[in-house]
PyMOL Python script that loads the backbone (N, CA, C, O; Angstrom):
from pymol import cmd

cmd.read_pdbstr("""\
ATOM      1  N   MET A   1       0.874  -1.041  -0.037  1.00  0.00           N
ATOM      2  CA  MET A   1      -0.214  -0.189  -0.214  1.00  0.00           C
ATOM      3  C   MET A   1       0.580   1.231  -0.116  1.00  0.00           C
ATOM      4  O   MET A   1       0.336   2.289  -0.697  1.00  0.00           O
ATOM      5  N   VAL A   2       1.548   0.926   0.756  1.00  0.00           N
ATOM      6  CA  VAL A   2       2.619   2.545   1.133  1.00  0.00           C
ATOM      7  C   VAL A   2       3.807   2.893  -0.270  1.00  0.00           C
ATOM      8  O   VAL A   2       4.198   4.019  -0.579  1.00  0.00           O
ATOM      9  N   LYS A   3       4.312   1.222  -1.140  1.00  0.00           N
ATOM     10  CA  LYS A   3       4.752   1.882  -2.411  1.00  0.00           C
ATOM     11  C   LYS A   3       3.830   2.622  -3.108  1.00  0.00           C
ATOM     12  O   LYS A   3       4.107   3.701  -3.633  1.00  0.00           O
ATOM     13  N   ILE A   4       2.334   1.905  -3.155  1.00  0.00           N
ATOM     14  CA  ILE A   4       1.547   2.287  -4.201  1.00  0.00           C
ATOM     15  C   ILE A   4       1.119   3.612  -4.121  1.00  0.00           C
ATOM     16  O   ILE A   4       0.852   4.134  -5.203  1.00  0.00           O
ATOM     17  N   LEU A   5       0.872   4.865  -2.260  1.00  0.00           N
ATOM     18  CA  LEU A   5       0.541   5.805  -2.095  1.00  0.00           C
ATOM     19  C   LEU A   5       1.884   6.531  -3.116  1.00  0.00           C
ATOM     20  O   LEU A   5       1.778   7.390  -3.992  1.00  0.00           O
ATOM     21  N   GLU A   6       3.063   5.855  -2.640  1.00  0.00           N
ATOM     22  CA  GLU A   6       4.513   6.908  -2.936  1.00  0.00           C
ATOM     23  C   GLU A   6       4.311   6.925  -4.205  1.00  0.00           C
ATOM     24  O   GLU A   6       4.686   8.018  -4.630  1.00  0.00           O
ATOM     25  N   LEU A   7       3.885   6.233  -5.078  1.00  0.00           N
ATOM     26  CA  LEU A   7       4.594   6.120  -6.535  1.00  0.00           C
ATOM     27  C   LEU A   7       3.217   7.050  -7.263  1.00  0.00           C
ATOM     28  O   LEU A   7       3.299   7.579  -8.372  1.00  0.00           O
ATOM     29  N   CYS A   8       1.932   7.107  -6.341  1.00  0.00           N
ATOM     30  CA  CYS A   8       1.148   7.808  -7.014  1.00  0.00           C
ATOM     31  C   CYS A   8       1.086   9.546  -6.989  1.00  0.00           C
ATOM     32  O   CYS A   8       0.614  10.229  -7.898  1.00  0.00           O
ATOM     33  N   LYS A   9       1.675  10.059  -5.730  1.00  0.00           N
ATOM     34  CA  LYS A   9       2.273  11.208  -5.505  1.00  0.00           C
ATOM     35  C   LYS A   9       2.485  11.997  -6.981  1.00  0.00           C
ATOM     36  O   LYS A   9       2.766  13.185  -6.822  1.00  0.00           O
ATOM     37  N   HIS A  10       2.433  11.719  -7.876  1.00  0.00           N
ATOM     38  CA  HIS A  10       2.664  12.248  -9.242  1.00  0.00           C
ATOM     39  C   HIS A  10       1.978  12.110 -10.229  1.00  0.00           C
ATOM     40  O   HIS A  10       2.263  12.693 -11.275  1.00  0.00           O
ATOM     41  N   GLY A  11       0.412  10.922 -10.058  1.00  0.00           N
ATOM     42  CA  GLY A  11       0.105  10.145 -10.874  1.00  0.00           C
ATOM     43  C   GLY A  11      -0.109   9.132 -11.657  1.00  0.00           C
ATOM     44  O   GLY A  11      -0.032   9.167 -12.885  1.00  0.00           O
ATOM     45  N   ALA A  12      -0.312   8.443 -11.169  1.00  0.00           N
ATOM     46  CA  ALA A  12      -0.307   6.940 -11.892  1.00  0.00           C
ATOM     47  C   ALA A  12      -1.218   5.982 -12.421  1.00  0.00           C
ATOM     48  O   ALA A  12      -2.266   5.777 -11.807  1.00  0.00           O
ATOM     49  N   THR A  13      -0.909   5.226 -13.713  1.00  0.00           N
ATOM     50  CA  THR A  13      -1.919   4.426 -13.821  1.00  0.00           C
ATOM     51  C   THR A  13      -1.916   2.860 -13.902  1.00  0.00           C
ATOM     52  O   THR A  13      -0.987   2.120 -14.225  1.00  0.00           O
ATOM     53  N   LYS A  14      -3.772   2.405 -13.357  1.00  0.00           N
ATOM     54  CA  LYS A  14      -3.230   1.262 -12.987  1.00  0.00           C
ATOM     55  C   LYS A  14      -1.919   0.227 -13.675  1.00  0.00           C
ATOM     56  O   LYS A  14      -1.307  -0.609 -13.010  1.00  0.00           O
ATOM     57  N   THR A  15      -1.721   0.470 -14.900  1.00  0.00           N
ATOM     58  CA  THR A  15      -0.456  -0.532 -16.178  1.00  0.00           C
ATOM     59  C   THR A  15       0.573  -0.169 -15.665  1.00  0.00           C
ATOM     60  O   THR A  15       1.411  -1.031 -15.403  1.00  0.00           O
ATOM     61  N   GLN A  16       0.861   1.330 -15.333  1.00  0.00           N
ATOM     62  CA  GLN A  16       2.169   1.684 -14.579  1.00  0.00           C
ATOM     63  C   GLN A  16       2.969   0.409 -12.695  1.00  0.00           C
ATOM     64  O   GLN A  16       3.843  -0.338 -12.255  1.00  0.00           O
ATOM     65  N   LEU A  17       1.681   1.149 -12.440  1.00  0.00           N
ATOM     66  CA  LEU A  17       1.664   0.627 -11.036  1.00  0.00           C
ATOM     67  C   LEU A  17       2.034  -0.938 -11.120  1.00  0.00           C
ATOM     68  O   LEU A  17       3.105  -1.243 -10.595  1.00  0.00           O
ATOM     69  N   THR A  18       1.017  -2.330 -11.926  1.00  0.00           N
ATOM     70  CA  THR A  18       1.025  -2.954 -11.943  1.00  0.00           C
ATOM     71  C   THR A  18       3.153  -3.728 -12.308  1.00  0.00           C
ATOM     72  O   THR A  18       3.863  -4.493 -11.655  1.00  0.00           O
ATOM     73  N   HIS A  19       3.309  -3.173 -13.269  1.00  0.00           N
ATOM     74  CA  HIS A  19       4.374  -3.107 -14.297  1.00  0.00           C
ATOM     75  C   HIS A  19       5.447  -2.455 -12.215  1.00  0.00           C
ATOM     76  O   HIS A  19       5.727  -3.119 -11.217  1.00  0.00           O
ATOM     77  N   ILE A  20       5.584  -1.473 -12.444  1.00  0.00           N
ATOM     78  CA  ILE A  20       6.589  -1.035 -11.059  1.00  0.00           C
ATOM     79  C   ILE A  20       6.427  -1.708  -9.650  1.00  0.00           C
ATOM     80  O   ILE A  20       7.516  -1.780  -9.079  1.00  0.00           O
ATOM     81  N   VAL A  21       5.241  -2.290  -8.827  1.00  0.00           N
ATOM     82  CA  VAL A  21       4.642  -3.101  -8.425  1.00  0.00           C
ATOM     83  C   VAL A  21       5.033  -4.509  -8.193  1.00  0.00           C
ATOM     84  O   VAL A  21       5.295  -5.030  -7.109  1.00  0.00           O
ATOM     85  N   SER A  22       5.033  -4.976  -9.207  1.00  0.00           N
ATOM     86  CA  SER A  22       5.486  -6.508  -9.799  1.00  0.00           C
ATOM     87  C   SER A  22       4.122  -7.302  -8.797  1.00  0.00           C
ATOM     88  O   SER A  22       4.187  -8.234  -7.996  1.00  0.00           O
ATOM     89  N   ILE A  23       3.085  -6.572  -9.203  1.00  0.00           N
ATOM     90  CA  ILE A  23       1.804  -7.639  -8.321  1.00  0.00           C
ATOM     91  C   ILE A  23       0.545  -7.734  -9.376  1.00  0.00           C
ATOM     92  O   ILE A  23       0.286  -6.715 -10.016  1.00  0.00           O
ATOM     93  N   SER A  24       0.006  -8.537  -9.517  1.00  0.00           N
ATOM     94  CA  SER A  24      -1.482  -9.550 -10.447  1.00  0.00           C
ATOM     95  C   SER A  24      -2.241  -8.143 -10.425  1.00  0.00           C
ATOM     96  O   SER A  24      -2.443  -7.354  -9.502  1.00  0.00           O
ATOM     97  N   TYR A  25      -2.682  -8.111 -12.140  1.00  0.00           N
ATOM     98  CA  TYR A  25      -3.769  -6.601 -11.753  1.00  0.00           C
ATOM     99  C   TYR A  25      -4.724  -7.324 -10.776  1.00  0.00           C
ATOM    100  O   TYR A  25      -4.914  -6.427  -9.954  1.00  0.00           O
ATOM    101  N   ARG A  26      -4.954  -7.664 -10.640  1.00  0.00           N
ATOM    102  CA  ARG A  26      -6.381  -8.443  -9.617  1.00  0.00           C
ATOM    103  C   ARG A  26      -6.059  -8.134  -7.954  1.00  0.00           C
ATOM    104  O   ARG A  26      -6.896  -7.860  -7.093  1.00  0.00           O
ATOM    105  N   ARG A  27      -5.185  -8.213  -7.856  1.00  0.00           N
ATOM    106  CA  ARG A  27      -4.241  -7.815  -6.445  1.00  0.00           C
ATOM    107  C   ARG A  27      -4.391  -6.771  -6.452  1.00  0.00           C
ATOM    108  O   ARG A  27      -4.818  -6.294  -5.400  1.00  0.00           O
ATOM    109  N   LEU A  28      -4.121  -5.776  -7.682  1.00  0.00           N
ATOM    110  CA  LEU A  28      -3.448  -4.438  -7.160  1.00  0.00           C
ATOM    111  C   LEU A  28      -5.250  -3.947  -7.380  1.00  0.00           C
ATOM    112  O   LEU A  28      -5.636  -3.278  -6.421  1.00  0.00           O
ATOM    113  N   ARG A  29      -5.999  -4.111  -8.128  1.00  0.00           N
ATOM    114  CA  ARG A  29      -7.693  -3.254  -8.066  1.00  0.00           C
ATOM    115  C   ARG A  29      -8.477  -3.728  -6.139  1.00  0.00           C
ATOM    116  O   ARG A  29      -9.364  -3.011  -5.676  1.00  0.00           O
ATOM    117  N   ARG A  30      -8.005  -4.801  -5.437  1.00  0.00           N
ATOM    118  CA  ARG A  30      -8.746  -4.898  -4.387  1.00  0.00           C
ATOM    119  C   ARG A  30      -7.299  -3.787  -3.654  1.00  0.00           C
ATOM    120  O   ARG A  30      -7.821  -3.026  -2.840  1.00  0.00           O
ATOM    121  N   ILE A  31      -6.106  -3.593  -3.719  1.00  0.00           N
ATOM    122  CA  ILE A  31      -5.586  -3.100  -2.603  1.00  0.00           C
ATOM    123  C   ILE A  31      -6.180  -1.607  -3.223  1.00  0.00           C
ATOM    124  O   ILE A  31      -6.720  -1.058  -2.263  1.00  0.00           O
ATOM    125  N   MET A  32      -6.304  -0.694  -4.487  1.00  0.00           N
ATOM    126  CA  MET A  32      -6.229   0.651  -4.637  1.00  0.00           C
ATOM    127  C   MET A  32      -8.026   0.247  -4.737  1.00  0.00           C
ATOM    128  O   MET A  32      -8.416   1.086  -5.549  1.00  0.00           O
ATOM    129  N   ALA A  33      -9.153  -0.520  -4.361  1.00  0.00           N
ATOM    130  CA  ALA A  33      -9.972  -0.077  -3.947  1.00  0.00           C
ATOM    131  C   ALA A  33     -10.414   0.048  -2.457  1.00  0.00           C
ATOM    132  O   ALA A  33     -11.513   0.340  -1.984  1.00  0.00           O
ATOM    133  N   GLU A  34      -9.111  -0.290  -1.798  1.00  0.00           N
ATOM    134  CA  GLU A  34      -8.939  -0.546  -0.557  1.00  0.00           C
ATOM    135  C   GLU A  34      -9.041   0.923  -0.034  1.00  0.00           C
ATOM    136  O   GLU A  34      -9.755   1.342   0.877  1.00  0.00           O
ATOM    137  N   LEU A  35      -7.730   1.942  -1.204  1.00  0.00           N
ATOM    138  CA  LEU A  35      -7.250   2.939  -0.975  1.00  0.00           C
ATOM    139  C   LEU A  35      -8.060   3.939  -1.223  1.00  0.00           C
ATOM    140  O   LEU A  35      -7.890   4.991  -0.607  1.00  0.00           O
ATOM    141  N   ILE A  36      -8.993   3.829  -2.074  1.00  0.00           N
ATOM    142  CA  ILE A  36     -10.188   4.784  -2.527  1.00  0.00           C
ATOM    143  C   ILE A  36     -10.866   4.580  -1.262  1.00  0.00           C
ATOM    144  O   ILE A  36     -10.656   5.341  -0.318  1.00  0.00           O
ATOM    145  N   ASP A  37     -11.331   4.012  -1.217  1.00  0.00           N
ATOM    146  CA  ASP A  37     -12.408   3.636   0.385  1.00  0.00           C
ATOM    147  C   ASP A  37     -12.092   4.117   1.319  1.00  0.00           C
ATOM    148  O   ASP A  37     -13.059   4.666   1.848  1.00  0.00           O
ATOM    149  N   ARG A  38     -10.639   4.298   2.212  1.00  0.00           N
ATOM    150  CA  ARG A  38     -10.273   5.100   3.050  1.00  0.00           C
ATOM    151  C   ARG A  38      -9.968   6.705   1.947  1.00  0.00           C
ATOM    152  O   ARG A  38     -10.415   7.636   2.617  1.00  0.00           O
ATOM    153  N   ARG A  39      -9.630   7.035   1.143  1.00  0.00           N
ATOM    154  CA  ARG A  39      -9.788   8.082   0.573  1.00  0.00           C
ATOM    155  C   ARG A  39      -8.321   8.916   0.988  1.00  0.00           C
ATOM    156  O   ARG A  39      -8.084  10.014   1.492  1.00  0.00           O
ATOM    157  N   PHE A  40      -7.506   7.803   0.505  1.00  0.00           N
ATOM    158  CA  PHE A  40      -6.301   7.793   0.914  1.00  0.00           C
ATOM    159  C   PHE A  40      -5.677   8.249  -0.788  1.00  0.00           C
ATOM    160  O   PHE A  40      -4.930   9.202  -1.012  1.00  0.00           O
ATOM    161  N   LEU A  41      -6.273   7.190  -1.922  1.00  0.00           N
ATOM    162  CA  LEU A  41      -6.201   7.601  -3.143  1.00  0.00           C
ATOM    163  C   LEU A  41      -7.340   8.148  -3.769  1.00  0.00           C
ATOM    164  O   LEU A  41      -8.350   8.169  -3.065  1.00  0.00           O
ATOM    165  N   ARG A  42      -7.491   8.857  -5.582  1.00  0.00           N
ATOM    166  CA  ARG A  42      -8.343   9.448  -5.657  1.00  0.00           C
ATOM    167  C   ARG A  42      -8.310   9.184  -7.760  1.00  0.00           C
ATOM    168  O   ARG A  42      -7.490   9.637  -8.558  1.00  0.00           O
ATOM    169  N   PHE A  43      -9.190   8.555  -7.951  1.00  0.00           N
ATOM    170  CA  PHE A  43      -9.081   8.560  -9.842  1.00  0.00           C
ATOM    171  C   PHE A  43      -9.060  10.456  -9.980  1.00  0.00           C
ATOM    172  O   PHE A  43      -9.616  11.265  -9.238  1.00  0.00           O
ATOM    173  N   LEU A  44      -8.111  10.738 -11.345  1.00  0.00           N
ATOM    174  CA  LEU A  44      -8.042  11.816 -12.206  1.00  0.00           C
ATOM    175  C   LEU A  44      -8.791  11.340 -13.063  1.00  0.00           C
ATOM    176  O   LEU A  44      -8.473  10.213 -13.443  1.00  0.00           O
ATOM    177  N   ALA A  45     -10.165  12.033 -13.761  1.00  0.00           N
ATOM    178  CA  ALA A  45     -10.797  11.603 -15.346  1.00  0.00           C
ATOM    179  C   ALA A  45      -9.456  12.209 -15.777  1.00  0.00           C
ATOM    180  O   ALA A  45      -8.467  11.503 -15.971  1.00  0.00           O
ATOM    181  N   SER A  46      -9.456  13.198 -15.884  1.00  0.00           N
ATOM    182  CA  SER A  46      -8.340  14.448 -16.555  1.00  0.00           C
ATOM    183  C   SER A  46      -6.970  13.720 -16.864  1.00  0.00           C
ATOM    184  O   SER A  46      -6.291  13.913 -17.873  1.00  0.00           O
ATOM    185  N   GLN A  47      -6.782  13.163 -16.199  1.00  0.00           N
ATOM    186  CA  GLN A  47      -4.914  12.539 -16.519  1.00  0.00           C
ATOM    187  C   GLN A  47      -5.555  10.781 -16.477  1.00  0.00           C
ATOM    188  O   GLN A  47      -4.764   9.846 -16.600  1.00  0.00           O
ATOM    189  N   GLU A  48      -6.709  10.604 -16.333  1.00  0.00           N
ATOM    190  CA  GLU A  48      -6.432   7.920 -16.315  1.00  0.00           C
ATOM    191  C   GLU A  48      -5.750   8.368 -15.851  1.00  0.00           C
ATOM    192  O   GLU A  48      -4.716   8.690 -16.438  1.00  0.00           O
ATOM    193  N   GLY A  49      -5.921   8.595 -14.740  1.00  0.00           N
ATOM    194  CA  GLY A  49      -4.795   7.988 -13.552  1.00  0.00           C
ATOM    195  C   GLY A  49      -5.098   8.381 -12.315  1.00  0.00           C
ATOM    196  O   GLY A  49      -5.987   9.209 -12.118  1.00  0.00           O
ATOM    197  N   TYR A  50      -4.374   7.819 -11.313  1.00  0.00           N
ATOM    198  CA  TYR A  50      -4.981   7.821  -9.949  1.00  0.00           C
ATOM    199  C   TYR A  50      -3.617   8.703  -9.401  1.00  0.00           C
ATOM    200  O   TYR A  50      -2.582   8.711 -10.068  1.00  0.00           O
ATOM    201  N   ILE A  51      -3.725   9.345  -8.280  1.00  0.00           N
ATOM    202  CA  ILE A  51      -3.281  10.499  -7.753  1.00  0.00           C
ATOM    203  C   ILE A  51      -3.899  10.399  -5.931  1.00  0.00           C
ATOM    204  O   ILE A  51      -5.037  10.506  -5.473  1.00  0.00           O
ATOM    205  N   THR A  52      -2.244  10.094  -5.103  1.00  0.00           N
ATOM    206  CA  THR A  52      -2.750  10.437  -3.621  1.00  0.00           C
ATOM    207  C   THR A  52      -3.317  11.658  -3.272  1.00  0.00           C
ATOM    208  O   THR A  52      -2.961  12.663  -3.888  1.00  0.00           O
ATOM    209  N   THR A  53      -4.356  11.752  -2.153  1.00  0.00           N
ATOM    210  CA  THR A  53      -5.066  12.677  -2.067  1.00  0.00           C
ATOM    211  C   THR A  53      -3.949  13.566  -0.155  1.00  0.00           C
ATOM    212  O   THR A  53      -2.863  13.316   0.368  1.00  0.00           O
ATOM    213  N   HIS A  54      -4.927  14.408   0.114  1.00  0.00           N
ATOM    214  CA  HIS A  54      -3.879  14.909   1.017  1.00  0.00           C
ATOM    215  C   HIS A  54      -4.182  13.978   2.119  1.00  0.00           C
ATOM    216  O   HIS A  54      -3.194  13.819   2.836  1.00  0.00           O
ATOM    217  N   ARG A  55      -5.093  13.390   2.449  1.00  0.00           N
ATOM    218  CA  ARG A  55      -4.994  12.687   3.780  1.00  0.00           C
ATOM    219  C   ARG A  55      -4.027  11.472   3.136  1.00  0.00           C
ATOM    220  O   ARG A  55      -3.227  11.051   3.971  1.00  0.00           O
ATOM    221  N   GLY A  56      -3.944  10.882   1.940  1.00  0.00           N
ATOM    222  CA  GLY A  56      -3.068   9.515   1.875  1.00  0.00           C
ATOM    223  C   GLY A  56      -0.984  10.707   2.134  1.00  0.00           C
ATOM    224  O   GLY A  56       0.133  10.243   2.366  1.00  0.00           O
ATOM    225  N   TYR A  57      -1.137  11.216   2.064  1.00  0.00           N
ATOM    226  CA  TYR A  57       0.068  12.171   2.250  1.00  0.00           C
ATOM    227  C   TYR A  57       0.648  12.595   3.964  1.00  0.00           C
ATOM    228  O   TYR A  57       1.727  12.975   4.420  1.00  0.00           O
ATOM    229  N   LEU A  58      -1.200  12.180   4.769  1.00  0.00           N
ATOM    230  CA  LEU A  58      -0.924  12.302   5.844  1.00  0.00           C
ATOM    231  C   LEU A  58      -0.700  10.976   6.850  1.00  0.00           C
ATOM    232  O   LEU A  58      -0.122  11.099   7.930  1.00  0.00           O
ATOM    233  N   PHE A  59      -1.266   9.600   6.331  1.00  0.00           N
ATOM    234  CA  PHE A  59      -0.986   8.559   6.286  1.00  0.00           C
ATOM    235  C   PHE A  59       0.321   8.383   6.482  1.00  0.00           C
ATOM    236  O   PHE A  59       0.796   7.967   7.539  1.00  0.00           O
ATOM    237  N   LEU A  60       1.387   8.886   4.834  1.00  0.00           N
ATOM    238  CA  LEU A  60       2.986   8.118   4.743  1.00  0.00           C
ATOM    239  C   LEU A  60       3.864   9.040   5.434  1.00  0.00           C
ATOM    240  O   LEU A  60       5.048   8.922   5.751  1.00  0.00           O
ATOM    241  N   ASP A  61       2.786  10.263   5.652  1.00  0.00           N
ATOM    242  CA  ASP A  61       4.054  10.726   7.168  1.00  0.00           C
ATOM    243  C   ASP A  61       3.765  10.628   8.445  1.00  0.00           C
ATOM    244  O   ASP A  61       4.764  10.890   9.116  1.00  0.00           O
ATOM    245  N   LYS A  62       2.536  10.279   9.298  1.00  0.00           N
ATOM    246  CA  LYS A  62       2.343   9.571  10.092  1.00  0.00           C
ATOM    247  C   LYS A  62       3.614   8.234   9.510  1.00  0.00           C
ATOM    248  O   LYS A  62       4.832   8.212   9.692  1.00  0.00           O
ATOM    249  N   LEU A  63       2.840   7.378   8.884  1.00  0.00           N
ATOM    250  CA  LEU A  63       3.685   5.632   9.046  1.00  0.00           C
ATOM    251  C   LEU A  63       6.059   6.638   9.258  1.00  0.00           C
ATOM    252  O   LEU A  63       6.952   6.491  10.092  1.00  0.00           O
ATOM    253  N   LYS A  64       5.940   7.384   8.104  1.00  0.00           N
ATOM    254  CA  LYS A  64       7.604   7.410   8.739  1.00  0.00           C
ATOM    255  C   LYS A  64       8.074   7.989   9.685  1.00  0.00           C
ATOM    256  O   LYS A  64       9.263   7.833   9.962  1.00  0.00           O
ATOM    257  N   LYS A  65       7.182   8.882  10.491  1.00  0.00           N
ATOM    258  CA  LYS A  65       7.518   8.945  11.758  1.00  0.00           C
ATOM    259  C   LYS A  65       7.441   8.171  13.066  1.00  0.00           C
ATOM    260  O   LYS A  65       7.854   8.339  14.214  1.00  0.00           O
ATOM    261  N   GLU A  66       6.735   7.249  12.405  1.00  0.00           N
ATOM    262  CA  GLU A  66       6.411   5.644  13.856  1.00  0.00           C
ATOM    263  C   GLU A  66       7.433   4.812  13.598  1.00  0.00           C
ATOM    264  O   GLU A  66       7.794   3.953  14.402  1.00  0.00           O
ATOM    265  N   ASN A  67       8.258   5.100  11.869  1.00  0.00           N
ATOM    266  CA  ASN A  67       8.854   3.905  11.691  1.00  0.00           C
ATOM    267  C   ASN A  67      10.210   5.051  12.251  1.00  0.00           C
ATOM    268  O   ASN A  67      11.227   4.490  12.659  1.00  0.00           O
ATOM    269  N   PHE A  68      10.198   6.022  12.253  1.00  0.00           N
ATOM    270  CA  PHE A  68      11.455   6.421  12.874  1.00  0.00           C
ATOM    271  C   PHE A  68      11.488   6.398  13.936  1.00  0.00           C
ATOM    272  O   PHE A  68      12.656   6.373  14.323  1.00  0.00           O
ATOM    273  N   VAL A  69      10.525   6.390  15.002  1.00  0.00           N
ATOM    274  CA  VAL A  69      10.266   6.159  16.685  1.00  0.00           C
ATOM    275  C   VAL A  69      11.287   5.153  16.514  1.00  0.00           C
ATOM    276  O   VAL A  69      12.497   5.347  16.630  1.00  0.00           O
ATOM    277  N   PHE A  70      10.487   3.624  16.113  1.00  0.00           N
ATOM    278  CA  PHE A  70      10.825   2.592  15.677  1.00  0.00           C
ATOM    279  C   PHE A  70      12.321   2.106  15.554  1.00  0.00           C
ATOM    280  O   PHE A  70      12.903   1.199  16.149  1.00  0.00           O
ATOM    281  N   ALA A  71      12.690   2.849  14.752  1.00  0.00           N
ATOM    282  CA  ALA A  71      14.082   2.814  14.397  1.00  0.00           C
ATOM    283  C   ALA A  71      15.422   3.252  15.463  1.00  0.00           C
ATOM    284  O   ALA A  71      16.589   2.887  15.324  1.00  0.00           O
ATOM    285  N   ARG A  72      15.012   3.904  16.260  1.00  0.00           N
ATOM    286  CA  ARG A  72      15.245   4.089  17.373  1.00  0.00           C
ATOM    287  C   ARG A  72      16.097   2.945  18.056  1.00  0.00           C
ATOM    288  O   ARG A  72      16.407   3.033  19.244  1.00  0.00           O
TER     289      ARG A  72
END
""", "prot")
cmd.dss("prot")
cmd.show_as("cartoon", "prot")
cmd.util.cbc("prot")
cmd.orient("prot")
């Protein structure tokens, strides 16, 4: 999930994500549906791709902070 949100910061299509993340299209669809339900990701018709939302950025920032604390 994290890698998908990172890749979608500047917009990405499902095809691009499938190749970069190296997962099946079926699995990608399930993960993306969950990310959209949580409002971490949204589809932009104008770009025909997906982009990380503000809420998605907050989630990524929270994970980075938690990993920093655990890394100490």
